[in-house]
VMD Tcl script that draws the C-alpha trace (Angstrom):
set ca {
  {97.63 92.58 105.47}
  {94.07 91.81 106.67}
  {92.86 91.35 103.10}
  {89.94 88.93 103.27}
  {90.18 88.15 99.54}
  {93.78 86.90 99.61}
  {93.25 83.39 101.05}
  {90.75 82.47 98.32}
  {93.11 83.78 95.65}
  {96.02 81.79 97.10}
  {93.91 78.62 97.21}
  {92.68 79.09 93.65}
  {96.13 79.94 92.29}
  {97.93 76.94 93.75}
  {95.02 74.59 92.97}
  {95.36 75.65 89.32}
  {99.12 75.19 89.27}
  {98.75 71.80 90.93}
  {96.63 70.70 87.96}
  {99.65 70.80 85.63}
  {100.62 67.31 84.40}
  {103.72 65.69 85.90}
  {105.96 63.21 84.12}
  {106.15 60.45 86.72}
  {109.35 59.06 85.25}
  {111.47 62.17 85.77}
  {109.39 64.61 87.85}
  {109.36 67.29 85.14}
  {106.28 69.35 84.32}
  {105.30 72.24 82.01}
  {105.42 75.74 83.45}
  {103.14 77.58 81.02}
  {99.62 77.37 79.63}
  {98.54 79.38 76.57}
  {94.82 78.74 76.91}
  {94.92 75.61 74.80}
  {97.92 73.58 75.82}
  {100.71 73.32 78.35}
  {104.28 74.16 77.37}
  {107.78 74.61 78.75}
  {109.50 72.94 81.64}
  {113.16 73.13 82.69}
  {115.22 72.42 85.80}
  {115.36 76.04 86.97}
  {111.62 76.66 86.68}
  {110.58 73.24 87.99}
  {112.97 73.43 90.94}
  {111.83 76.91 91.95}
  {108.17 75.92 91.55}
  {108.62 72.86 93.78}
  {110.30 75.02 96.43}
  {107.31 77.35 96.52}
  {104.88 74.43 96.73}
  {106.87 72.95 99.61}
  {106.96 76.24 101.50}
  {103.26 76.84 100.85}
  {102.33 73.42 102.24}
  {104.56 73.86 105.26}
  {103.05 77.28 106.01}
  {99.49 76.05 105.44}
  {100.01 73.20 107.88}
  {100.90 75.77 110.52}
  {98.15 78.33 109.93}
  {95.37 75.84 109.03}
  {93.89 78.24 106.45}
  {94.17 76.18 103.29}
  {93.29 72.80 101.83}
  {96.62 71.42 100.66}
  {95.44 68.06 99.33}
  {95.98 68.97 95.66}
  {99.25 70.74 96.42}
  {100.63 67.73 98.27}
  {99.62 65.34 95.47}
  {101.44 67.54 92.92}
  {104.56 67.92 95.07}
  {104.87 64.23 95.90}
  {104.28 63.22 92.29}
  {107.05 65.55 91.09}
  {109.42 64.61 93.91}
  {108.89 60.89 93.31}
  {109.84 61.36 89.65}
  {112.84 63.53 90.46}
  {114.08 61.03 93.04}
  {113.78 58.20 90.50}
  {115.87 60.26 88.06}
  {118.45 61.60 90.53}
  {119.12 58.33 92.38}
  {119.77 56.57 89.09}
  {123.53 55.82 89.05}
  {123.69 57.29 85.52}
  {122.46 60.71 86.68}
  {125.08 63.35 85.87}
  {123.77 66.96 85.95}
  {124.94 69.16 83.11}
  {125.05 72.43 85.10}
  {124.25 73.72 88.57}
  {120.64 74.35 87.55}
  {119.53 71.11 89.19}
  {120.69 72.51 92.50}
  {117.25 74.09 92.71}
  {115.85 70.64 93.59}
  {117.86 70.38 96.80}
  {115.74 72.67 98.95}
  {112.28 71.35 97.98}
  {113.41 67.74 98.33}
  {114.85 68.49 101.77}
  {111.64 70.20 102.89}
  {109.46 67.46 101.39}
  {111.50 64.79 103.16}
  {110.46 66.34 106.46}
  {106.87 67.08 105.41}
  {106.15 63.55 104.22}
  {108.71 61.52 106.17}
  {110.33 60.12 103.03}
  {113.99 59.27 103.50}
  {114.59 58.88 99.78}
  {113.81 62.59 99.28}
  {116.59 63.51 101.69}
  {118.88 60.98 100.03}
  {118.33 62.60 96.63}
  {118.82 66.10 98.02}
  {122.08 65.11 99.68}
  {123.29 63.36 96.52}
  {122.80 66.60 94.57}
  {124.65 68.52 97.30}
  {127.60 66.12 97.26}
  {127.89 66.32 93.47}
  {128.01 70.12 93.46}
  {130.30 70.35 96.47}
  {132.75 68.09 94.68}
  {132.53 70.19 91.51}
  {132.55 73.68 92.94}
  {134.11 74.01 96.40}
  {137.64 73.81 95.01}
  {136.55 76.17 92.20}
  {137.76 73.70 89.59}
  {134.38 74.30 87.99}
  {132.19 77.34 88.42}
  {128.57 77.49 89.52}
  {126.71 78.01 86.26}
  {123.55 77.46 84.23}
  {121.02 78.93 86.65}
  {119.63 81.51 84.23}
  {117.18 80.72 81.48}
  {118.87 82.86 78.83}
  {122.60 82.38 79.33}
  {125.06 79.49 79.17}
  {127.90 80.57 81.41}
  {128.81 81.03 85.06}
  {126.13 83.07 86.80}
  {124.90 84.11 90.21}
  {121.72 82.10 89.70}
  {123.75 78.89 89.54}
  {125.52 79.92 92.74}
  {122.13 80.73 94.29}
  {120.83 77.25 93.43}
  {123.69 75.77 95.45}
  {123.45 78.37 98.24}
  {119.72 77.81 98.73}
  {120.07 74.03 98.73}
  {123.11 73.81 101.01}
  {121.53 76.18 103.53}
  {118.20 74.30 103.53}
  {120.03 71.04 104.19}
  {121.88 72.63 107.10}
  {118.69 74.05 108.61}
  {116.78 70.77 108.25}
  {119.48 68.30 109.31}
  {122.05 70.38 111.27}
  {125.18 68.96 109.67}
  {127.97 71.53 109.86}
  {129.39 70.66 106.45}
  {126.28 72.07 104.80}
  {126.79 75.42 106.52}
  {130.39 75.50 105.28}
  {129.20 74.70 101.76}
  {126.46 77.34 102.02}
  {129.03 79.97 102.97}
  {131.10 79.14 99.92}
  {128.13 79.40 97.56}
  {126.95 82.59 99.31}
  {130.35 84.19 98.85}
  {130.15 83.47 95.12}
  {126.61 84.93 95.01}
  {127.84 88.05 96.76}
  {130.69 88.43 94.27}
  {127.97 89.50 91.81}
  {126.47 92.12 94.16}
  {127.34 95.76 93.42}
  {128.79 97.50 96.50}
  {129.09 101.03 95.18}
  {126.91 103.55 93.36}
  {127.96 103.44 89.72}
  {128.16 106.95 88.15}
  {125.55 107.25 85.42}
  {125.18 109.68 82.50}
  {122.16 111.92 82.06}
  {119.14 109.72 81.43}
  {116.23 107.96 83.06}
  {118.19 106.23 85.81}
  {120.00 109.43 86.71}
  {116.67 111.25 86.76}
  {115.50 108.75 89.37}
  {118.67 109.36 91.43}
  {119.22 105.64 91.03}
  {121.60 103.93 93.48}
  {123.20 100.70 92.28}
  {124.51 99.51 95.66}
  {122.85 96.22 96.54}
  {121.83 95.25 93.01}
  {123.41 92.26 91.27}
  {125.08 91.63 87.92}
  {123.53 88.75 86.00}
  {126.55 87.00 84.50}
  {129.64 87.59 82.36}
  {127.40 86.93 79.35}
  {124.60 89.32 80.35}
  {126.33 92.42 81.66}
  {123.45 94.29 83.21}
  {122.19 94.52 86.76}
  {118.86 93.21 88.01}
  {116.84 92.72 91.19}
  {117.78 89.06 91.59}
  {119.72 89.89 94.76}
  {116.37 90.15 96.53}
  {115.88 86.39 96.12}
  {118.74 85.53 98.44}
  {118.71 88.60 100.71}
  {116.84 86.72 103.51}
  {119.32 83.84 103.28}
  {122.23 86.28 103.51}
  {120.62 87.63 106.68}
  {120.32 84.08 108.05}
  {123.99 83.49 107.36}
  {124.74 86.63 109.32}
  {123.05 84.98 112.30}
  {124.68 81.58 111.86}
  {128.15 83.04 111.31}
  {127.70 85.84 113.86}
  {128.50 88.43 111.20}
  {126.50 91.65 111.43}
  {127.89 92.82 108.09}
  {125.81 90.19 106.32}
  {122.68 91.29 108.16}
  {123.28 94.91 107.13}
  {124.00 93.95 103.53}
  {120.83 91.84 103.32}
  {118.72 94.84 104.29}
  {120.48 97.03 101.73}
  {119.93 94.43 99.00}
  {116.21 94.21 99.72}
  {115.60 97.95 99.99}
  {117.80 99.03 97.08}
  {116.30 96.56 94.60}
  {112.86 98.05 95.32}
  {113.80 101.49 93.94}
  {112.12 101.27 90.54}
  {108.87 99.60 91.66}
  {105.87 101.53 90.36}
  {102.51 102.19 92.00}
  {101.14 98.91 90.60}
  {103.89 96.83 92.20}
  {105.85 96.03 89.05}
  {109.02 97.30 87.43}
  {111.14 96.95 84.34}
  {114.41 95.08 84.32}
  {117.81 94.82 82.61}
  {119.24 98.04 83.98}
  {122.07 99.23 81.78}
  {124.93 100.46 83.93}
  {127.30 99.78 81.00}
  {127.04 99.94 77.21}
  {125.75 96.36 77.17}
  {122.20 95.58 76.07}
  {120.49 92.26 75.46}
  {117.87 93.41 72.97}
  {116.34 96.44 71.27}
  {118.00 99.02 69.04}
  {121.73 98.54 69.53}
  {122.86 100.49 66.46}
  {124.60 102.99 68.73}
  {125.82 101.34 71.92}
  {126.74 104.71 73.39}
  {123.03 105.48 73.74}
  {122.42 102.47 75.96}
  {124.13 103.28 79.25}
  {121.87 104.87 81.84}
  {118.62 103.29 80.67}
  {116.68 100.14 81.33}
  {114.12 97.88 79.68}
  {110.63 99.05 80.54}
  {108.86 97.86 77.41}
  {107.39 95.16 79.63}
  {106.77 94.94 83.37}
  {107.89 91.76 84.99}
  {105.54 90.57 87.70}
  {107.88 87.77 88.74}
  {109.84 90.61 90.31}
  {106.79 91.50 92.40}
  {106.42 87.85 93.40}
  {110.06 87.62 94.47}
  {109.71 90.70 96.67}
  {106.64 89.20 98.33}
  {108.49 85.92 98.84}
  {111.49 87.69 100.34}
  {109.26 89.78 102.59}
  {107.55 86.62 103.85}
  {110.91 85.00 104.62}
  {112.03 88.10 106.52}
  {108.77 87.94 108.50}
  {109.61 84.33 109.39}
  {112.89 85.68 110.78}
  {110.97 88.40 112.67}
  {113.02 90.98 110.78}
  {111.86 94.19 109.11}
  {114.30 94.65 106.19}
}
mol new
graphics top color blue
foreach p $ca { graphics top sphere $p radius 0.5 }
foreach p [lrange $ca 0 end-1] q [lrange $ca 1 end] { graphics top cylinder $p $q radius 0.2 }
display resetview
């Protein structure tokens, strides 16, 4: 982008995040700061944060543009704690949410040459493969506001299995990744849902490529953009051009409602389901979406996905 201000902002942002305190016994850390104190911290948020730290360090080592000392200290501290927790024989994950630790641990094992990181990542993978490949138990628990099977849980497994395959080239991880990807894609909308007169219809909104959240939260969102690059990768590994085409559609379609500032609302209501707001007449819900707030994590996910497509030398 040739923006001379961006490197300093990246350095400052990750330096600040790396200052968050880590529990050395379990690798958990808060994910929010209200100006006075830290708060929060859960497996989904911590796992996704560690993945982004790992990718940032890996990229910085290649382009030599950043000082990663603080980032590495934070990542190793968190990984050490997670490994201590996960390699404990008593560890028994409640849901698939902890699948989000697989990818960062796999990357960190290569970055820092620590075999125990790989061991922990592969232990998580084996647990979830045993639970989910036969579909005796569903991928679930990957969202922050639902307690049921969801595409985010499937994405946690998909991301982790694929990262293990790419790092260590064991075919079983590609097979497992395909299974989790197929479950992820079962949530992706593959047709344009007819909509009544309203805001979405006014935008000529096309639902193809968007994804349903879960059976509990029956609305569509842009989450498909998170795994669009990985779907494209699977198209290459499996020699399936359909996956490459779908990945492009997912990325482009989910960008439809982005405004001039780079943000957009969420919780698009393609049915009479709503999660909040005035629900006194459910028949007024379909065809709208929640724009009372703009969610900049959506912007961040698009930038992340774009960067991963660039790594693949693909213009989505």
